C-alpha positions in Angstrom: 100.3 143.3 103.8 103.3 144.5 101.9 104.6 143.2 98.6 107.3 140.5 98.7 110.8 141.7 99.1 113.2 142.0 96.2 115.5 139.0 95.6 118.7 138.8 97.7 120.7 138.3 94.5 120.3 141.6 92.5 120.8 139.5 89.3 117.7 137.4 90.1 114.9 139.8 89.2 111.2 138.9 89.7 109.5 135.9 88.2 106.0 135.6 86.9 103.7 133.2 88.7 103.7 130.0 86.7 102.1 126.7 87.6 102.7 123.3 86.2 100.8 120.9 83.9 99.4 118.2 86.0 101.9 115.4 86.6 101.2 111.7 86.8 100.2 109.9 90.0 102.8 107.5 91.1 103.3 104.8 93.7 106.6 103.4 94.9 107.6 100.1 93.3 111.0 98.4 93.7 113.8 100.9 93.8 112.1 103.7 91.8 108.8 105.2 91.0 106.3 103.6 88.7 103.6 105.6 87.0 100.2 104.2 87.8 97.8 106.7 86.2 98.0 110.0 84.5 95.5 112.8 84.2 95.1 114.6 80.8 97.8 117.2 80.3 99.0 119.4 77.5 102.5 117.9 77.6 103.8 114.6 78.8 105.9 114.5 82.0 108.3 112.0 83.4 107.3 109.7 86.2 109.2 111.8 88.7 107.6 115.1 87.7 105.5 116.0 90.7 104.6 119.7 90.4 101.8 121.2 92.4 98.3 122.2 91.3 97.1 122.5 87.8 96.5 125.8 86.1 95.1 125.6 82.6 96.9 127.4 79.7 100.0 128.1 81.8 103.4 127.0 80.4 105.4 124.4 82.3 108.1 125.8 84.5 111.5 124.6 85.3 111.8 122.4 88.4 112.9 124.3 91.5 113.8 121.3 93.6 115.0 118.0 92.2 115.8 114.8 94.1 117.5 112.2 91.9 117.7 108.7 93.4 118.7 110.1 96.8 119.7 107.9 99.7 120.9 109.0 103.2 122.2 106.8 106.0 122.7 107.5 109.7 125.2 104.8 110.4 123.4 101.5 109.9 120.0 103.3 109.8 118.6 104.6 106.4 116.9 107.9 106.6 115.7 108.2 103.0 116.0 105.5 100.4 116.2 106.0 96.6 113.9 109.1 96.5 113.3 110.7 93.2 111.1 113.9 93.2 110.7 117.1 91.3 108.8 120.2 92.6 107.8 123.3 90.8 106.0 126.5 92.0 103.0 125.8 94.2 102.3 123.9 97.4 103.1 120.3 98.0 102.2 118.6 101.3 104.7 116.0 102.7 102.9 113.7 105.0 104.2 110.7 107.0 104.4 109.2 110.4 107.2 110.2 112.8 110.4 108.5 111.6 109.2 108.2 108.1 112.0 110.4 106.7 110.2 113.7 106.3 112.7 115.8 108.3 115.7 114.1 106.6 114.2 114.9 103.2 113.8 118.6 104.2 117.3 118.8 105.7 118.7 117.4 102.5 116.7 120.0 100.5 118.0 122.7 102.8 121.6 121.6 102.3 122.1 120.7 105.9 122.9 117.2 104.9 124.6 115.7 101.9 123.2 112.6 100.3 125.2 109.4 100.4 123.8 108.5 97.0 122.1 110.5 94.3 121.9 114.3 94.0 119.7 117.1 95.3 119.5 120.2 93.1 117.9 123.6 93.7 117.7 125.8 90.6 120.4 123.6 89.0 122.8 124.1 92.0 123.8 121.4 94.5 121.7 121.9 97.6 124.6 122.2 100.0 126.3 125.0 98.1 126.0 128.7 98.9 124.6 129.3 95.4 121.7 127.0 96.1 121.0 128.3 99.6 120.3 131.8 98.2 117.1 130.2 96.8 116.0 128.5 100.0 114.1 129.5 103.1 113.9 126.9 105.8 111.7 126.6 108.9 112.7 123.7 111.1 110.3 122.0 113.4 112.4 122.7 116.5 113.0 126.2 117.8 116.5 127.7 118.1 116.2 131.3 119.3 118.0 133.8 121.3 115.2 133.8 123.8 116.1 137.2 125.4 115.9 139.0 122.1 112.7 140.6 120.9 111.2 139.1 117.8 112.2 142.1 115.7 115.8 142.1 117.0 116.1 138.4 116.3 114.9 138.7 112.7 117.0 141.8 112.1 120.1 139.9 113.5 119.4 137.1 111.0 119.3 139.6 108.2 122.6 141.1 109.3 124.2 137.7 109.5 123.0 137.1 105.9 125.1 140.1 104.9 122.6 142.9 104.5 123.5 146.4 105.6 121.9 147.8 108.7 119.4 149.9 106.8 118.5 147.0 104.4 118.2 144.6 107.3 115.8 146.9 109.1 113.7 147.3 106.0 113.4 143.6 105.3 112.7 142.9 108.9 109.8 145.3 109.0 108.3 144.0 105.8 108.6 140.3 106.7 107.2 140.9 110.2 104.2 142.7 108.6 103.8 139.8 106.1 103.6 137.2 108.8 101.4 139.3 111.1 103.9 139.9 113.8 104.6 143.6 113.4 102.6 144.7 116.4 104.1 142.1 118.7 107.6 142.2 117.5 109.0 144.2 120.5 108.1 141.4 123.0 110.8 139.0 124.1 110.7 135.6 122.3 110.8 133.8 125.6 107.2 135.0 126.2 105.9 134.0 122.8 103.3 131.4 122.2 103.9 128.4 119.9 102.1 130.1 117.1 104.0 133.4 117.5 107.3 131.5 117.5 106.3 129.7 114.3 105.6 133.1 112.6 109.0 134.5 113.7 110.7 131.4 112.1 108.7 132.0 108.9 109.8 135.7 109.0 113.5 134.9 109.1 113.0 132.3 106.3 111.4 135.0 104.1 114.1 137.7 104.6 115.9 137.0 101.3 112.8 136.4 99.3 113.6 132.7 98.5 112.3 130.8 95.6 111.8 127.6 97.7 110.3 127.4 101.2 110.8 124.3 103.3 108.3 124.2 106.2 108.6 121.5 108.8 105.3 121.2 110.8 104.6 124.9 110.3 100.9 124.6 111.5 101.7 122.6 114.7 100.6 124.3 117.9 98.9 127.2 116.2 95.4 128.3 117.2 92.6 128.0 114.6 92.7 131.7 113.7 96.4 131.7 113.3 96.3 128.5 111.3 93.8 130.0 108.9 96.0 133.1 108.5 99.0 130.9 107.9 97.2 128.9 105.2 96.2 132.1 103.5 99.8 133.4 103.6 101.2 130.1 102.2 98.6 130.2 99.4 99.5 133.8 98.6 103.2 133.0 98.4 102.4 130.1 96.1 100.4 132.4 93.8 103.4 134.6 93.5 105.5 131.8 92.1 107.0 130.3 95.3 107.6 126.6 95.6 106.5 125.4 99.1 107.2 122.0 100.6 105.1 121.7 103.8 105.5 118.7 106.0 103.1 117.3 108.6 102.2 114.1 110.3 98.5 114.9 109.9 96.9 114.4 106.5 93.8 116.2 107.5 95.8 119.3 108.4 97.5 119.4 104.9 94.2 118.9 103.1 93.2 122.4 104.2 96.3 123.8 102.5 96.7 121.7 99.3 95.3 118.7 97.5 98.8 117.8 96.1 100.3 115.3 98.6 103.5 113.2 98.8 103.1 110.4 101.3 106.4 109.2 102.8 106.9 105.8 104.6 110.0 103.9 105.6 112.3 106.5 103.9 110.5 106.3 100.5 107.9 108.3 98.7 105.0 105.8 98.9 102.7 107.9 96.7 102.5 111.4 95.3 99.8 113.3 93.4 96.4 114.9 93.9 94.9 113.3 97.0 91.6 112.4 95.2 93.7 110.5 92.7 95.5 108.6 95.4 92.2 107.6 97.0 90.8 106.6 93.6 94.0 104.5 93.0 93.5 102.6 96.2 89.8 102.1 95.3 90.7 100.6 91.9 93.9 98.7 92.9 93.3 95.4 94.7 94.8 95.3 98.2 96.0 92.3 100.1 94.9 92.0 103.7 96.0 89.3 106.1 93.4 88.3 108.7 93.6 85.9 111.6 90.6 85.1 113.7 88.9 82.3 115.6 86.5 81.5 112.7 88.7 81.8 109.6 86.6 79.5 107.4 83.3 81.1 108.3 84.7 84.5 107.9 86.1 83.6 104.4 82.5 82.5 103.4 81.0 85.8 104.6 83.7 87.9 102.9 83.3 86.2 99.5 79.7 87.5 99.5 81.0 91.1 99.5 81.3 92.8 96.2 84.5 94.5 97.2 86.3 91.1 97.7 88.1 89.8 94.7 89.3 86.5 96.3 90.2 84.8 99.6 93.3 82.5 100.0 93.1 79.9 102.7 96.4 78.0 102.1 97.4 78.7 105.7 94.7 77.4 108.2 95.8 80.1 110.7 95.3 83.0 108.4 93.2 84.4 105.5 94.7 86.5 102.7 91.9 88.7 101.3 92.2 90.6 98.0 89.8 93.5 98.0 89.0 96.7 96.1 87.6 100.0 97.5 89.5 99.6 100.8 87.6 102.3 102.7 84.3 100.6 101.9 85.7 97.1 102.4 87.0 97.9 105.9 83.6 99.3 106.9 81.9 96.2 105.7 84.5 94.0 107.4 83.9 95.8 110.7 80.2 95.2 110.3 80.7 91.5 109.7 83.1 91.1 112.7 80.6 92.9 115.1 77.5 91.2 113.8 79.0 87.7 114.0 81.0 88.3 117.2 84.3 87.3 115.6 87.5 87.5 117.6 90.1 89.0 115.3 93.6 88.3 116.5 95.6 90.0 113.7 94.8 92.3 110.8 97.3 94.0 108.5 97.8 95.1 104.9 100.5 93.3 103.0 101.3 95.7 100.1 104.3 97.8 101.1 103.4 100.6 98.7 100.0 101.1 100.3 100.6 100.1 103.9 101.4 103.6 105.2 98.9 105.3 102.8 96.0 103.4 104.3 97.0 104.5 107.8 96.3 108.1 106.7 93.4 107.6 104.3 91.5 105.1 106.5 92.6 105.7 110.1 94.2 109.2 110.5 90.8 110.8 111.3 90.1 108.9 114.5 
């Protein structure tokens, strides 16, 4: 596998691989981000400092991507709402259900959209400017190819459109195709490519100018297990060389194989961000409100109060119970046992905390 290409900007030069001191774990609250807990670090970081994995004895780097209170509307519909986020070299997974705002966030970072409020900066440049786009490689979820071209011809054409000479375009095309494992299949027409092969060609064109920031929208979708493992190895190698990768997926389990640093997006907001074990620990230690409606509310309340995970039960409304519980994964397992053993007909069950509602969907139910 060849070395990475030289920067497109000859003034850029190479950069040493630097990681970030571990940032605090935060959960959305109100209009901003509120710090909940913080792991030990050598230097304090603001609540919006969400760099990727920890490397001891490595100096803190400057943020590559900065969202500062960003909001974006599509007419009356809000795509992202008051998002504040900083990313440094390494891999951050962006997870959320369809419609949660992931693609809008990536398009804002790529400069394809301008925020209605707030600012998006890439290496201190506004994301929609040409100066910022020199630092960005973008792989959208959807395919937009010249289907009759070969993979090599397509990537080379993208290099020419970027402004490279014919000789330089051919060199960069050969190196990026080798890097993504497509060199031997590059002469085939794109129309005959599998989903995984198409994903690799998209990644090749994104890497042509050796960008500092890679934005990958569902890059592992539709790839066979071997190709997925190879892609994960490639992403990890790029991160070790100082690249900043933001990788989106609607499957948390898929991202866990790539990185433990996750941003969970829901309803246009960043619901939680940090190392996944810390997010799970936070949910375990933070009481959660659950609304339950069944045919035996009073009896169920008595049974639930005997569980050590239950902090309290509110029965002000005879039609519903509001249960306050810790250790949600264990609580929901115990609740399921009680419901099955006592043959209770549950009509309604939902979490009431906005900041954890979507998180629970991934941490508790995404592995069905």
